[in-house]
C-alpha positions as CSV (number, residue, x, y, z in Angstrom):
1,M,0.2,0.0,0.1
2,N,0.8,3.8,-1.0
3,N,1.9,5.1,2.3
4,H,2.7,9.0,0.6
5,R,-1.1,9.1,-0.9
6,E,-3.2,11.9,-0.1
7,T,-6.4,11.3,0.9
8,E,-10.0,12.3,2.0
9,S,-10.5,8.6,3.9
10,S,-13.2,8.3,6.5
11,L,-11.7,11.7,7.8
12,H,-14.7,14.6,7.2
13,S,-13.3,18.2,6.5
14,S,-14.4,21.9,6.1
15,G,-16.1,21.1,2.8
16,N,-13.5,20.4,0.5
17,G,-11.3,17.2,1.3
18,C,-8.5,19.0,2.6
19,L,-7.5,21.8,5.2
20,D,-5.5,25.1,4.3
21,T,-4.0,25.0,7.8
22,V,-3.6,22.3,10.7
23,P,-6.0,23.2,13.4
24,G,-4.9,24.4,16.5
25,W,-1.2,25.0,15.3
26,D,0.4,28.4,16.7
27,E,3.4,30.3,17.5
28,E,4.4,27.9,20.6
29,L,4.2,24.6,18.0
30,E,6.0,27.0,15.2
31,L,9.1,27.4,17.6
32,A,9.1,23.7,18.7
33,F,9.5,22.2,14.8
34,A,11.4,25.3,14.0
35,A,14.3,22.8,14.7
36,Y,13.5,20.3,11.8
37,K,14.7,21.0,8.6
38,G,14.6,19.7,5.0
39,R,11.9,16.6,4.6
40,Y,10.2,17.3,7.5
41,T,6.1,18.1,8.1
42,P,4.3,19.5,10.9
43,G,1.0,17.5,11.3
44,R,-1.9,16.5,13.7
45,V,-2.8,12.9,14.4
46,A,-6.2,12.3,13.2
47,S,-7.0,9.2,14.0
48,R,-4.4,6.4,14.8
49,H,-4.6,2.4,13.8
50,K,-2.0,0.1,15.5
51,T,1.0,1.1,13.9
52,V,-0.6,3.5,11.2
53,C,-2.2,7.4,11.6
54,E,-4.2,9.5,9.8
55,V,-2.5,12.7,10.1
56,L,-3.8,15.9,9.4
57,I,-1.1,18.4,7.2
58,Q,-1.4,21.5,5.7
59,G,-4.0,20.7,2.5
60,A,-4.2,17.1,2.7
61,V,-4.6,14.2,4.9
62,V,-2.1,11.5,5.0
63,Q,-1.0,7.8,5.9
64,A,1.9,7.7,8.2
65,G,3.5,5.2,9.6
66,I,5.5,5.2,13.7
67,S,9.2,5.0,13.2
68,G,10.6,2.2,15.5
69,A,12.7,4.7,17.1
70,L,9.8,5.8,18.8
71,Q,7.9,2.3,19.3
72,K,11.3,1.4,20.9
73,I,11.2,4.2,23.7
74,G,7.6,3.6,24.6
75,K,6.6,7.3,23.1
76,Q,3.3,6.8,21.4
77,P,1.2,9.2,19.6
78,V,-2.5,9.3,20.2
79,V,-5.4,11.7,18.6
80,G,-5.0,15.3,18.9
81,D,-0.8,15.2,19.5
82,F,1.0,17.6,17.0
83,V,3.7,15.4,15.5
84,V,7.0,15.5,13.2
85,L,6.4,13.8,9.7
86,L,9.6,12.5,7.7
87,D,8.9,12.2,3.8
88,Q,10.7,9.6,2.1
89,P,9.2,9.9,-1.4
90,E,12.0,7.3,-2.6
91,M,10.0,4.5,-0.3
92,G,6.4,6.0,-1.0
93,S,5.9,6.6,2.6
94,R,6.1,9.1,5.4
95,M,6.8,8.2,9.1
96,I,6.3,9.8,12.5
97,V,9.7,10.6,14.2
98,N,8.4,12.7,17.1
99,I,5.8,14.1,18.7
100,L,5.4,17.7,19.9
101,P,5.2,18.9,23.3
102,R,1.6,18.3,24.3
103,R,-0.5,21.6,26.2
104,T,-2.7,19.1,28.2
105,C,-3.2,15.4,28.1
106,L,-6.7,13.4,28.5
107,S,-5.5,9.9,30.4
108,R,-6.8,6.9,32.4
109,G,-5.3,4.0,34.5
110,A,-4.5,1.3,32.5
111,A,-5.9,-1.8,32.7
112,G,-4.1,-4.9,34.0
113,D,-1.6,-5.6,37.4
114,G,1.2,-3.1,36.1
115,G,-0.6,0.5,36.7
116,G,0.1,3.3,34.6
117,E,-1.5,5.6,32.8
118,Q,-3.1,4.8,29.2
119,V,-3.3,8.4,27.0
120,I,-6.5,9.1,25.4
121,A,-6.2,11.9,23.3
122,A,-4.3,15.1,23.6
123,N,-4.0,18.9,23.2
124,L,-7.6,19.6,24.4
125,D,-9.0,23.0,25.3
126,A,-12.6,21.2,26.5
127,I,-14.0,18.1,26.7
128,F,-17.4,17.4,26.7
129,I,-18.7,14.4,29.3
130,V,-21.7,13.1,27.8
131,T,-24.4,11.8,29.7
132,S,-28.2,11.0,29.0
133,V,-31.8,11.2,30.8
134,G,-32.6,7.2,32.2
135,K,-30.0,4.8,33.5
136,D,-26.9,6.2,32.4
137,L,-27.4,9.5,34.3
138,N,-25.3,8.4,37.7
139,L,-23.6,11.1,39.7
140,R,-20.7,8.7,41.3
141,R,-19.9,7.9,37.2
142,L,-19.8,12.0,36.7
143,E,-17.8,12.2,39.8
144,R,-15.4,10.2,38.4
145,Y,-15.3,11.5,35.1
146,L,-14.8,15.2,36.3
147,T,-11.6,13.7,38.5
148,V,-9.9,12.8,35.1
149,V,-11.0,15.6,33.0
150,Y,-9.9,18.8,35.4
151,S,-6.7,16.0,35.5
152,S,-6.1,16.6,32.2
153,G,-5.6,20.4,31.8
154,A,-8.7,20.4,30.1
155,N,-12.2,22.7,30.4
156,P,-14.6,20.1,31.6
157,V,-18.7,21.1,30.1
158,I,-21.5,18.4,30.9
159,L,-23.9,17.6,28.5
160,L,-27.1,15.8,29.2
161,N,-28.4,14.3,25.6
162,K,-31.6,13.4,24.8
163,I,-33.8,15.5,27.3
164,D,-36.6,15.0,24.8
165,L,-37.4,11.5,26.5
166,E,-37.4,13.5,30.0
167,E,-40.6,15.5,31.0
168,N,-39.2,17.1,34.0
169,S,-35.3,17.8,32.4
170,P,-34.7,21.0,34.7
171,R,-34.8,18.4,37.8
172,L,-32.3,16.5,36.4
173,V,-30.0,19.2,35.2
174,E,-30.3,20.7,39.1
175,K,-29.5,17.4,40.2
176,I,-25.9,17.3,37.9
177,R,-25.3,20.7,39.1
178,S,-25.5,19.6,42.7
179,I,-22.0,17.9,42.2
180,T,-20.6,19.5,39.4
181,G,-19.8,23.2,40.9
182,K,-18.7,26.0,38.9
183,V,-19.1,23.1,35.9
184,P,-21.2,24.0,32.9
185,V,-24.3,21.9,32.6
186,I,-26.3,22.3,29.2
187,P,-29.3,19.8,28.7
188,L,-29.9,19.1,24.5
189,S,-31.1,16.2,22.1
190,A,-28.4,15.5,19.7
191,L,-31.3,14.0,17.7
192,S,-33.6,16.3,17.4
193,K,-30.7,19.4,17.5
194,T,-32.4,20.8,20.4
195,G,-29.9,23.2,22.9
196,L,-27.1,23.1,20.1
197,D,-26.7,26.9,20.0
198,A,-25.4,26.7,23.3
199,L,-22.4,24.4,22.5
200,I,-21.2,27.3,20.2
201,S,-19.0,29.0,22.6
202,Y,-16.8,26.0,23.3
203,L,-16.6,25.2,19.7
204,N,-13.9,27.8,18.6
205,P,-11.8,28.5,15.5
206,G,-8.7,26.4,16.6
207,E,-9.7,24.9,19.9
208,T,-9.9,21.3,20.6
209,V,-13.1,19.3,22.2
210,A,-13.2,15.7,23.1
211,L,-16.5,13.8,23.9
212,I,-16.4,11.2,26.2
213,G,-19.0,9.0,28.3
214,S,-21.0,5.7,28.1
215,S,-21.6,4.1,25.0
216,G,-25.3,5.0,23.8
217,V,-25.7,8.8,25.0
218,G,-25.4,9.7,21.4
219,K,-21.8,11.2,21.4
220,S,-22.1,9.7,17.3
221,T,-25.6,11.5,17.0
222,L,-24.0,14.7,18.4
223,I,-20.9,14.7,16.1
224,N,-23.6,14.4,13.0
225,S,-25.7,16.6,14.0
226,L,-22.8,19.3,14.6
227,L,-21.4,18.7,11.3
228,G,-25.0,18.2,9.5
229,E,-24.3,15.2,7.7
230,T,-23.6,11.4,9.0
231,V,-20.4,10.9,9.5
232,Q,-20.3,8.6,12.5
233,R,-22.5,5.1,12.6
234,T,-25.5,5.0,15.2
235,A,-27.4,2.6,17.0
236,G,-29.9,2.2,19.7
237,I,-30.0,1.1,22.8
238,R,-30.8,-2.0,24.2
239,E,-34.5,-1.5,25.5
240,D,-34.0,-4.0,28.6
241,D,-31.1,-2.1,30.2
242,E,-30.6,1.3,28.1
243,K,-27.2,0.1,27.7
244,G,-25.7,1.2,24.5
245,R,-24.2,-0.7,21.4
246,H,-20.6,0.2,20.5
247,T,-20.8,2.1,17.0
248,T,-17.7,4.1,17.7
249,T,-14.0,1.5,17.8
250,V,-11.7,4.3,17.1
251,R,-10.5,7.3,18.2
252,Q,-11.2,9.7,15.3
253,M,-11.4,13.8,14.7
254,F,-13.3,15.5,13.1
255,P,-12.6,19.2,11.6
256,L,-15.7,21.8,11.9
257,P,-16.3,23.8,9.1
258,N,-15.5,27.5,11.1
259,G,-12.0,25.9,12.3
260,A,-12.7,23.5,15.5
261,V,-12.1,20.4,15.7
262,L,-14.3,17.9,17.5
263,I,-12.8,14.2,18.7
264,D,-15.0,11.2,19.0
265,N,-14.1,8.5,21.8
266,P,-15.7,4.8,21.5
267,G,-17.7,4.7,24.9
268,I,-16.6,3.8,28.5
269,R,-18.4,2.5,30.9
270,E,-16.0,2.8,34.0
271,I,-12.7,4.8,33.7
272,Q,-10.0,4.0,35.8
273,L,-8.1,7.4,37.8
274,G,-4.7,6.9,36.9
275,D,-3.0,9.5,38.0
276,S,-5.7,12.2,38.9
277,S,-4.9,13.4,42.5
278,D,-4.7,16.8,41.3
279,G,-8.4,16.3,39.4
280,L,-10.0,15.1,42.6
281,E,-8.9,18.2,44.1
282,K,-11.0,20.7,41.9
283,A,-14.0,17.7,41.4
284,F,-14.4,18.1,45.0
285,S,-13.3,21.5,45.8
286,E,-15.9,22.4,48.7
287,I,-14.4,19.1,50.7
288,V,-11.3,20.2,49.7
289,D,-12.1,24.3,51.1
290,A,-13.6,22.8,54.1
291,A,-10.8,20.5,54.8
292,R,-8.5,23.8,55.7
293,N,-10.3,24.5,58.8
294,C,-9.9,21.0,60.2
295,K,-7.9,20.7,63.8
296,F,-5.0,18.5,61.7
297,K,-3.6,19.3,58.7
298,D,-3.4,15.3,58.2
299,C,-7.1,14.7,58.6
300,T,-8.5,12.1,56.9
301,H,-12.2,13.5,57.2
302,R,-13.6,10.0,58.9
303,D,-13.3,10.2,62.8
304,E,-11.2,12.7,64.0
305,P,-11.7,15.8,66.3
306,G,-12.2,19.1,65.3
307,C,-12.6,17.8,61.6
308,A,-14.9,20.7,60.0
309,V,-15.9,18.6,56.9
310,L,-17.7,15.9,59.1
311,R,-18.8,19.1,60.5
312,A,-20.1,20.4,57.4
313,V,-21.5,16.8,56.4
314,K,-23.4,17.0,59.8
315,D,-24.7,20.7,58.9
316,G,-26.0,19.4,55.8
317,I,-23.7,21.6,53.5
318,I,-21.8,18.7,52.4
319,P,-24.1,15.7,51.4
320,E,-22.6,12.6,53.2
321,E,-22.6,10.7,49.8
322,R,-20.4,13.0,48.4
323,L,-18.1,12.7,51.2
324,A,-18.3,8.9,50.7
325,S,-17.4,9.0,46.8
326,Y,-14.2,11.2,47.5
327,H,-13.3,9.0,50.1
328,R,-13.9,5.7,47.6
329,L,-11.9,7.6,44.9
330,T,-9.1,8.7,47.6
331,E,-8.5,5.4,48.3
332,E,-8.6,3.8,44.7
333,L,-5.9,7.0,43.5
334,I,-3.7,5.4,46.5
335,F,-4.4,1.6,45.0
336,Q,-3.5,2.9,41.4
337,S,-0.6,4.4,42.6
338,K,0.9,1.6,44.6
339,K,0.5,-0.3,41.5
340,A,2.2,1.8,39.1
341,E,5.3,1.4,41.3
342,I,4.8,-1.8,41.6
343,G,4.9,-2.3,37.8
344,L,7.8,0.0,37.7
345,K,9.8,-1.7,40.4
346,R,8.7,-5.4,37.8
347,L,9.9,-3.1,34.8
348,E,13.0,-2.5,36.6
349,K,13.7,-6.2,37.6
350,E,13.1,-7.4,34.1
351,K,15.4,-4.5,32.7
352,H,18.4,-6.2,34.9
353,K,17.5,-9.7,33.9
354,Q,18.1,-8.3,30.7
355,I,20.8,-6.6,30.8
356,A,22.7,-9.9,32.5
357,V,21.5,-12.4,30.0
358,D,22.8,-10.3,27.3
359,I,25.9,-9.6,29.2
360,K,26.1,-13.5,29.0
361,K,25.4,-13.5,25.6
362,Y,28.1,-11.1,24.5
363,K,30.9,-13.2,26.3
364,K,30.1,-16.3,25.5
365,F,30.3,-14.1,21.9
366,T,33.4,-13.1,22.0
367,G,35.0,-15.5,24.5
368,K,35.7,-13.1,27.1
369,P,35.9,-14.1,30.9
């Protein structure tokens, strides 16, 4: 396959199949790219399929592989990354050889025993946390999403979709606002295109917005409605449990006609916190604020005397279930941190073991003692 060809492929762009500029490119990126001369081109990862990426460059969408050097050091590009491409016309291909500095980074705890982080998307200005009326609406899950989003450095916005199916949507909005503080909560219907005007202020030229949420909440339908055409396949939810069917299988970028960028993500039911301690403090800011008045600096807000947080719970200022959720997520963060530490020690042990094997092979090959 000729990876050097320019292609519209499955990527939607602003009407003509190509882009005049790389969405989100700015002076800081220009400065970072200035070190590369000759056959190097800047681009932005629009989607990734194992070791091949679709990359937006000026005027086109191209396919590019990931260099062996990047893979060897575990440096993997994700959707939203600004990257350095090496043109290889003699081989008929382009290769991603480096990743430019990330402004923000949405990640979650990786699955398995080793801990660590799985990067979901990069260089985001805002993240739409999409939920819907019905059984998907879960305040505890939204707290988890908010923790991860705050940790990313991007601004969270909560979208309550499918309000046309709810007789009292204002009640649900207030229910969500009880845990979100100053985070905007926007009720809408992606299918009927009700309430979409409220999103305009978050979709500014040159800015990038990612959508996250469970399967079936309407992320792909929202993408289609904002673009004015069907670019993402959609499917209904199961009637017995209202759970969605996975229709989005890869993360993908969609430039809007005004120069803003949307990133769609496959649905996730439970998101691991990973290293999101900073995000936890912002997601539970009222508990952090109250804790400043605790008698002891290392107060755990469980049974200590003089605990201002427990006093706020007793006075009805902080809901009891809110504090319980804070405790659960705090314990999970501690567990994730310990798991990551054990994983690093295991990797270090395996590394030294491999070095010893290599030394033994070298001595055997050279005949040296």
